PASEBA-1860 file (N, C-alpha, C; in nm, 3 decimals):
! residues 140
1> MPTTRPLS> 0.711/-3.017/3.353/0.789/-3.117/3.286/0.883/-3.048/3.187 ~ 1.012/-3.047/3.211/1.106/-2.980/3.122/1.119/-3.055/2.989 ~ 1.141/-2.977/2.886/1.158/-3.036/2.753/1.300/-3.010/2.704 ~ 1.354/-3.103/2.630/1.491/-3.088/2.579/1.491/-3.050/2.432 ~ 1.374/-3.031/2.376/1.368/-2.994/2.234/1.414/-2.850/2.217 ~ 1.490/-2.822/2.111/1.534/-2.682/2.087/1.417/-2.598/2.038 ~ 1.426/-2.471/2.068/1.325/-2.378/2.019/1.348/-2.349/1.872 ~ 1.242/-2.322/1.802/1.251/-2.286/1.661/1.321/-2.151/1.648
9> PHLGIYRW> 1.406/-2.134/1.547/1.475/-2.005/1.530/1.382/-1.896/1.480 ~ 1.264/-1.931/1.435/1.161/-1.839/1.389/1.217/-1.745/1.282 ~ 1.202/-1.615/1.299/1.241/-1.521/1.195/1.390/-1.488/1.194 ~ 1.460/-1.530/1.297/1.602/-1.498/1.305/1.687/-1.561/1.197 ~ 1.637/-1.668/1.134/1.717/-1.734/1.031/1.693/-1.678/0.892 ~ 1.593/-1.593/0.876/1.559/-1.541/0.744/1.627/-1.408/0.720 ~ 1.672/-1.387/0.596/1.721/-1.255/0.557/1.601/-1.175/0.506 ~ 1.594/-1.050/0.546/1.482/-0.965/0.507/1.489/-0.939/0.358
17> RVNMLQST> 1.385/-0.972/0.287/1.377/-0.956/0.142/1.260/-0.865/0.107 ~ 1.260/-0.816/-0.015/1.156/-0.725/-0.057/1.019/-0.795/-0.059 ~ 1.016/-0.924/-0.088/0.886/-0.991/-0.088/0.829/-1.000/0.053 ~ 0.914/-1.005/0.155/0.864/-1.001/0.293/0.809/-0.861/0.324 ~ 0.878/-0.759/0.275/0.830/-0.622/0.292/0.696/-0.603/0.221 ~ 0.686/-0.656/0.099/0.561/-0.644/0.025/0.447/-0.713/0.098 ~ 0.473/-0.829/0.151/0.369/-0.902/0.223/0.322/-0.823/0.345 ~ 0.417/-0.768/0.419/0.382/-0.687/0.536/0.306/-0.562/0.494
25> LHRLTGLF> 0.356/-0.493/0.392/0.289/-0.372/0.345/0.149/-0.402/0.291 ~ 0.134/-0.516/0.224/0.002/-0.552/0.170/-0.099/-0.568/0.283 ~ -0.058/-0.631/0.390/-0.149/-0.647/0.504/-0.178/-0.513/0.572 ~ -0.073/-0.434/0.592/-0.092/-0.303/0.658/-0.176/-0.209/0.572 ~ -0.152/-0.208/0.442/-0.231/-0.120/0.357/-0.375/-0.168/0.348 ~ -0.397/-0.298/0.357/-0.534/-0.350/0.363/-0.607/-0.299/0.486 ~ -0.537/-0.298/0.599/-0.596/-0.242/0.722/-0.621/-0.092/0.708 ~ -0.524/-0.023/0.650/-0.539/0.122/0.634/-0.651/0.156/0.537
33> LCVGALLV> -0.674/0.071/0.438/-0.787/0.094/0.347/-0.920/0.084/0.421 ~ -0.927/-0.005/0.518/-1.048/-0.015/0.601/-1.067/0.112/0.683 ~ -0.959/0.162/0.741/-0.967/0.287/0.817/-1.003/0.403/0.724 ~ -0.945/0.404/0.605/-0.977/0.508/0.507/-1.122/0.504/0.464 ~ -1.180/0.386/0.465/-1.323/0.374/0.431/-1.408/0.450/0.533 ~ -1.361/0.457/0.657/-1.432/0.536/0.757/-1.428/0.684/0.722 ~ -1.315/0.731/0.670/-1.302/0.870/0.627/-1.397/0.899/0.511 ~ -1.405/0.807/0.416/-1.497/0.823/0.303/-1.642/0.823/0.353
41> TWGLIAAA> -1.672/0.735/0.446/-1.807/0.729/0.503/-1.841/0.860/0.572 ~ -1.746/0.914/0.647/-1.768/1.043/0.713/-1.799/1.150/0.609 ~ -1.724/1.151/0.499/-1.748/1.249/0.393/-1.885/1.233/0.329 ~ -1.926/1.110/0.306/-2.058/1.087/0.246/-2.170/1.128/0.340 ~ -2.156/1.097/0.468/-2.258/1.137/0.565/-2.260/1.289/0.578 ~ -2.142/1.351/0.579/-2.135/1.498/0.589/-2.199/1.563/0.468 ~ -2.176/1.507/0.349/-2.235/1.563/0.227/-2.387/1.551/0.228 ~ -2.438/1.445/0.287/-2.582/1.424/0.291/-2.649/1.498/0.405
49> SSGRAWDI> -2.571/1.542/0.502/-2.630/1.603/0.622/-2.658/1.751/0.605 ~ -2.552/1.830/0.607/-2.571/1.976/0.600/-2.443/2.041/0.550 ~ -2.456/2.167/0.518/-2.340/2.244/0.473/-2.235/2.256/0.582 ~ -2.280/2.273/0.707/-2.186/2.287/0.819/-2.109/2.156/0.841 ~ -2.178/2.042/0.830/-2.112/1.913/0.847/-2.006/1.893/0.737 ~ -2.041/1.934/0.615/-1.945/1.923/0.505/-1.826/2.015/0.528 ~ -1.851/2.137/0.579/-1.742/2.231/0.606/-1.644/2.174/0.709 ~ -1.697/2.107/0.812/-1.611/2.046/0.914/-1.526/1.936/0.850
57> FAEFCASW> -1.589/1.854/0.767/-1.516/1.747/0.698/-1.409/1.806/0.605 ~ -1.445/1.909/0.529/-1.351/1.971/0.436/-1.235/2.036/0.510 ~ -1.264/2.099/0.625/-1.157/2.159/0.706/-1.060/2.052/0.755 ~ -1.114/1.938/0.798/-1.027/1.831/0.843/-0.940/1.779/0.729 ~ -1.000/1.760/0.614/-0.924/1.708/0.499/-0.819/1.807/0.451 ~ -0.843/1.935/0.470/-0.746/2.037/0.428/-0.635/2.059/0.531 ~ -0.653/2.007/0.653/-0.549/2.021/0.755/-0.432/1.929/0.721 ~ -0.320/1.949/0.786/-0.202/1.869/0.756/-0.225/1.722/0.786
65> IGLVLLFL> -0.294/1.693/0.896/-0.318/1.552/0.927/-0.417/1.490/0.829 ~ -0.514/1.568/0.784/-0.607/1.519/0.684/-0.539/1.491/0.552 ~ -0.449/1.581/0.511/-0.375/1.560/0.386/-0.283/1.439/0.394 ~ -0.219/1.421/0.510/-0.133/1.303/0.529/-0.217/1.176/0.521 ~ -0.332/1.175/0.589/-0.420/1.057/0.585/-0.470/1.031/0.443 ~ -0.508/1.136/0.372/-0.555/1.118/0.235/-0.444/1.067/0.143 ~ -0.322/1.118/0.162/-0.211/1.070/0.080/-0.181/0.924/0.111 ~ -0.176/0.890/0.240/-0.148/0.751/0.277/-0.258/0.657/0.229
73> WTWSLLFH> -0.382/0.704/0.234/-0.493/0.622/0.186/-0.484/0.601/0.036 ~ -0.450/0.708/-0.036/-0.432/0.698/-0.181/-0.317/0.604/-0.214 ~ -0.203/0.619/-0.144/-0.091/0.529/-0.168/-0.128/0.385/-0.134 ~ -0.200/0.366/-0.025/-0.241/0.230/0.013/-0.326/0.167/-0.096 ~ -0.417/0.243/-0.150/-0.503/0.192/-0.257/-0.420/0.156/-0.380 ~ -0.329/0.243/-0.418/-0.247/0.219/-0.537/-0.145/0.106/-0.515 ~ -0.088/0.097/-0.394/0.003/-0.013/-0.365/-0.071/-0.145/-0.367 ~ -0.189/-0.147/-0.306/-0.270/-0.270/-0.304/-0.303/-0.313/-0.447
81> LCNGLQHL> -0.335/-0.216/-0.533/-0.366/-0.246/-0.673/-0.243/-0.299/-0.745 ~ -0.130/-0.229/-0.736/-0.008/-0.271/-0.805/0.042/-0.406/-0.755 ~ 0.037/-0.426/-0.624/0.081/-0.553/-0.567/-0.012/-0.666/-0.609 ~ -0.141/-0.640/-0.616/-0.236/-0.741/-0.662/-0.211/-0.778/-0.808 ~ -0.180/-0.678/-0.891/-0.149/-0.706/-1.031/-0.021/-0.789/-1.043 ~ 0.079/-0.757/-0.960/0.202/-0.835/-0.962/0.175/-0.979/-0.921 ~ 0.092/-0.998/-0.819/0.057/-1.134/-0.777/-0.015/-1.208/-0.889 ~ -0.102/-1.139/-0.958/-0.174/-1.201/-1.069/-0.077/-1.248/-1.177
89> LRDAGRGF> 0.022/-1.164/-1.208/0.121/-1.202/-1.309/0.211/-1.315/-1.259 ~ 0.247/-1.311/-1.131/0.334/-1.417/-1.077/0.261/-1.549/-1.065 ~ 0.129/-1.546/-1.056/0.053/-1.671/-1.048/0.064/-1.754/-1.175 ~ 0.114/-1.693/-1.282/0.139/-1.770/-1.404/0.254/-1.868/-1.385 ~ 0.334/-1.847/-1.280/0.439/-1.941/-1.245/0.571/-1.920/-1.316 ~ 0.586/-1.813/-1.387/0.710/-1.788/-1.459/0.823/-1.751/-1.363 ~ 0.939/-1.813/-1.380/1.053/-1.784/-1.295/1.055/-1.862/-1.165 ~ 0.969/-1.962/-1.151/0.965/-2.040/-1.028/1.007/-2.186/-1.050
97> GPAHRDRA> 1.066/-2.218/-1.165/1.105/-2.355/-1.195/1.226/-2.399/-1.116 ~ 1.267/-2.525/-1.134/1.382/-2.579/-1.060/1.511/-2.500/-1.081 ~ 1.531/-2.446/-1.199/1.654/-2.370/-1.224/1.658/-2.240/-1.144 ~ 1.546/-2.193/-1.100/1.538/-2.065/-1.028/1.529/-2.082/-0.877 ~ 1.541/-2.206/-0.830/1.529/-2.228/-0.686/1.665/-2.231/-0.617 ~ 1.771/-2.209/-0.690/1.905/-2.209/-0.631/1.918/-2.090/-0.537 ~ 1.982/-2.111/-0.424/1.995/-2.003/-0.325/2.080/-1.887/-0.377 ~ 2.169/-1.913/-0.472/2.256/-1.808/-0.525/2.183/-1.721/-0.628
105> FAPSYWSA> 2.071/-1.769/-0.676/1.997/-1.697/-0.780/1.904/-1.595/-0.716 ~ 1.911/-1.472/-0.763/1.819/-1.367/-0.716/1.695/-1.369/-0.806 ~ 1.581/-1.413/-0.755/1.461/-1.422/-0.838/1.420/-1.287/-0.895 ~ 1.357/-1.291/-1.010/1.315/-1.167/-1.076/1.211/-1.091/-0.994 ~ 1.137/-1.163/-0.910/1.034/-1.093/-0.834/1.093/-1.005/-0.724 ~ 1.222/-1.020/-0.690/1.282/-0.928/-0.594/1.292/-0.789/-0.653 ~ 1.345/-0.779/-0.774/1.354/-0.646/-0.836/1.215/-0.595/-0.872 ~ 1.125/-0.684/-0.912/0.988/-0.643/-0.943/0.918/-0.589/-0.819
113> GWVVIAIS> 0.954/-0.641/-0.702/0.895/-0.591/-0.577/0.927/-0.445/-0.554 ~ 1.053/-0.409/-0.577/1.093/-0.269/-0.561/1.024/-0.181/-0.666 ~ 1.006/-0.236/-0.785/0.937/-0.161/-0.891/0.792/-0.134/-0.850 ~ 0.726/-0.233/-0.793/0.587/-0.217/-0.748/0.578/-0.107/-0.642 ~ 0.668/-0.108/-0.547/0.667/-0.005/-0.442/0.692/0.132/-0.503 ~ 0.791/0.142/-0.592/0.823/0.271/-0.655/0.708/0.322/-0.742 ~ 0.646/0.234/-0.819/0.534/0.276/-0.905/0.416/0.323/-0.820 ~ 0.389/0.254/-0.711/0.275/0.295/-0.628/0.300/0.432/-0.564
121> VALAVLVF> 0.423/0.458/-0.521/0.456/0.590/-0.466/0.445/0.697/-0.575 ~ 0.500/0.667/-0.693/0.496/0.762/-0.804/0.352/0.793/-0.845 ~ 0.267/0.693/-0.849/0.127/0.715/-0.885/0.055/0.799/-0.780 ~ 0.083/0.775/-0.653/0.021/0.854/-0.547/0.065/0.999/-0.555 ~ 0.193/1.022/-0.579/0.243/1.160/-0.595/0.179/1.224/-0.718 ~ 0.167/1.150/-0.827/0.105/1.201/-0.949/-0.041/1.240/-0.924 ~ -0.114/1.157/-0.851/-0.254/1.189/-0.819/-0.261/1.321/-0.743 ~ -0.175/1.339/-0.645/-0.180/1.463/-0.566/-0.131/1.584/-0.646
129> ILLALRMN> -0.038/1.565/-0.737/0.004/1.676/-0.824/-0.112/1.717/-0.914 ~ -0.179/1.618/-0.973/-0.294/1.649/-1.059/-0.407/1.716/-0.981 ~ -0.429/1.671/-0.857/-0.531/1.737/-0.774/-0.492/1.881/-0.741 ~ -0.364/1.904/-0.713/-0.318/2.040/-0.682/-0.333/2.130/-0.805 ~ -0.299/2.077/-0.922/-0.316/2.155/-1.045/-0.464/2.186/-1.069 ~ -0.547/2.089/-1.046/-0.692/2.107/-1.066/-0.748/2.214/-0.972 ~ -0.702/2.210/-0.846/-0.750/2.306/-0.747/-0.701/2.447/-0.779 ~ -0.584/2.458/-0.839/-0.528/2.588/-0.872/-0.563/2.636/-1.012
137> GGAA> -0.658/2.570/-1.074/-0.704/2.612/-1.206/-0.614/2.567/-1.319 ~ -0.536/2.462/-1.299/-0.447/2.411/-1.402/-0.521/2.329/-1.506 ~ -0.446/2.266/-1.591/-0.502/2.193/-1.704/-0.546/2.051/-1.667 ~ -0.530/2.008/-1.545/-0.564/1.870/-1.508/-0.711/1.844/-1.509
END
């Protein structure tokens, strides 16, 4: 039975905004945190098992893929934290009144979204710099 109803335009009518990126990243980082929990579990089991098991785990973490996974897991954790704090602050409802619903108005949470992403990246880089200093006998 053919239908004459038009199809919904779905995502084609929306302009990509930072809050859409944040929403997507929040979901993806949540999934990656679950995968990262497997890495932490492997490390805990290796630490409880034997010296050889720990050496295998440590070798993996020191490899380039291990370092990339650890950095991404750290960034995911920090992004999830920063984004959650931003949501907590936005739940107060500030900046969402009738005067701010005009299509020409750029809501404050758009610029705050980029700040959240930048802060989470900066914090992840800072964590790895401090870890590198600590490993090399620095003051961290």
